[in-house]
N, C-alpha and C positions, 0 to 999 in steps of 0.2 A: 473759635474762641481769641479773644484778643492777644496779643502777645504782650503788650504792654499798656501801662494805663497810668494814668496822670492821678496822682494823689495831691491832699493838700491839708495844711495844717502843720504847726510846729511839732508835737507830739505824735502826731502819724507819720511824718518824715522820720524825725529821730529815732522811734523805734524800729522803724522799716531798716535804717543804717546801722542800727545796734545790733539788730539780729543778724544782719547777712544779708539780709534781700538785695537781689542785684539792681542797683540804682544807676541807670544809664547818666542821667542828669538832674542835677538840683537846680532848681529857681528861687532865687533869694530877692527882696526888694533891696533895692540898693543902699547900703549904709548900713542893713540891719545882720540881727542874726549872728552876728562875727565867731561865735563858739561853734555851730553847725557849719560853718564856711571853713573852719579850721578843720572840723574832722574828717569834712569830705574833702579837704585837701590831702588831709593824712591816708586816707584810702583811696586816692588818685580816681574821685570822682569828681566829673568835668561841672563845674559852677560858673551859671549863669545870673548875670545881674540884669536885674529889671526894675526899669524906671517906676515909682510908684504910682502914674498915673495910667501905665502900661498892664499893671498887677492884674487887675478885671477882667482884661481882655484876654490875659494868658491863663489863668487858673481860674479852679471853681470858686464859688463863692466862700467866706468865711473862713480864708486861705492863712491868716495873720500872714501875710507876707513871704510864705515859705510854701513850697512845691517840689514834686519830685517824680519824672518820668522813670516807674520802676517795674519788672516784670510783674505780669499780671499775678492775681490771687491764683491760686492750684486748690482746689478741695482735696481730700483725703479719702482713701475708700473703708468702708464699715471695716475690715479684716484688718487697716492698720490700726486702727483706734481699739480693735479687741484685742490685739495682740499687746498692747500697755500692761508691763507687769505692775499692778494695783488691784488691792481688795477694795469692793466696793465703789466698783465706778458710778458716776451720774452723768448720764447722756441726756440733755433737752434735745426733744423733738419739736420740732415747729411746723403743724399742719397749715401749709398756706398763707404763710406770713407773706403779706404784700407791700409793707412799708419797708424801706429802706433804713430810714433814721429809729425803727422799733428791733431792727436783727442788730444795728451798730449798738445800741442801748445795750442788747443780750449779750453781745459778745463781750462788753464791757463788764457786765455784772458777772459773766462766766467766769471770766479770767481772775476778778475780785475775789470770788469763792469758792474756786478751784473745781469747778466742774471739768468733766473730763473731753466732751465734745458735743457739739452740736449738730443735729441732722434735720436737713431740710429735703422737702422733694426736688427732683428734677424739673417740673412743671407746674405751673400756677405758684411760683414762689417767687420771693426779691433774690435776686444774686447776689455774690462778692461783688460792691463795686467802690466808685470814689467815695460817695456820700456815705456808706456804710462804713468805709476805712475811716473816714472824718469823724463820724459820731463817735466810733469806739475808740477814738485817741489812743490809736496804737494797741488797743487790745486785741484786732486781726490778725496781729503777729504771733500771736501765742494760745489763741484756741483754735480748735481743730475743728473744721467745718468737713462735714461728709454730707455728699449730694448722693441722692439714692431715688430708682425709678419707681418703687412703691412702697408707700411708707406702711402698710399693711402685711404686706411680705416682708419686709424687714423687723417689724415687729415681733412676728413670728420667728425668724432667726434666731432676734436678743431673746426670745424666750427659753429657744432649746440652750444658748449660751447662760442661761442662768439669771437671766434680768428680771427685776418683775415691772410691769410697766404700768404707770398712775398716770392717766388722765385727769385734765382740771375742767369743770362745768361747776356753774350756780346751782344746776338744779339734781343736790346731791346731799347724803346726812352727812357724810364724815367730810373732815376738814381737815388742811395740811399738817394739822397737828398727828393725826393718825396715819401717816407715811411711816412705813419702817424703814427707816435709815440703816439699817445695819443687813445692808444686802446689793447686788448691783441694780440700779433703779434708770429707768426711763421716765422721764418726766415730760408728758407731752401738752403742750400747748396750741391753742387752737388760732384759728384767722382771727383777725382784729375786729368784725363783724359777726360772721357766723359761728365760729366755735370751733370745736374739734369735729370730724367729719363722722358721718354714721360708721361707715366701717371699722374706721381708725377709733372710736368710743367703745364700739361691742368688744375689740379685740384687746382692748386696754384690761387689766386686772383688777382695778378698782378706779374708782374717780373720786377726786377731792375737790372741795371748794374754799376758798379764801372767806373766811367769817370777815363779815363788815357789820358796821353799825350804821351806816349814814345812809341819806336820803337818795343817794345813787349807787345804784348796787352794780357797775360795770368799771370794768378798771383798762388802763391801757395795758396793749399784750405786755409790752416792755415793764412796765410796773410789775404785772401779775409775776411774770416770770422771776423778777425780782425779789419779789418777798417769798415764792414758793420756795426758790436756790436756797436764799437766805437761812429760812426754817430749817431745810436738811442741812446746812453747812454747821448751824448754830448747832443741833441735836447731832450731828457728827462727833462736834467736839475737836 
């Protein structure tokens, strides 16, 4: 595992500094982002100014002239997120998500609507990386991400802890409006192309769809996740 990673984007870097992530170096396009430079100087972070023509060579794309070398992102354990003192927790489980842009967008939605953790499998899944950080626009600093070896075994453990597990699939009668929000929940979102795996689906307590009326009956994984968790957020009130 990498000990440090270069992240980019003004909000991404600003949130990393704000929450106290270890920032080894701050990279700024010369003559820009004076407020961020001042904050870095107060926190004794080394600031390196880079000329505009060299920014693209130094930082990842879409960097807004801002980057930072930070400690790499670490995953939480399942036990850590279960220990949170909160009623009716909601975990989002991602079965084989491969696109870092989708994961970044999902983290952003989870932060916006108060989800308690995102669970991903160790294998055949996107990892936390600089693209996820950039797309999340800082939400990566606030949403706990749990990496587990086996989703099916994790579901069984969560059921023993009192969670209801809700899968998402187009081929079902129940809709997201039928989700019981007055309990601990795990909402399972499938792979961008294949959906939820067979074993994972069989271990869900029930499966729901997103009612749609258009001609195209499939949605991007991050859009689907946002719609489902907003419905849960809305009804939790």
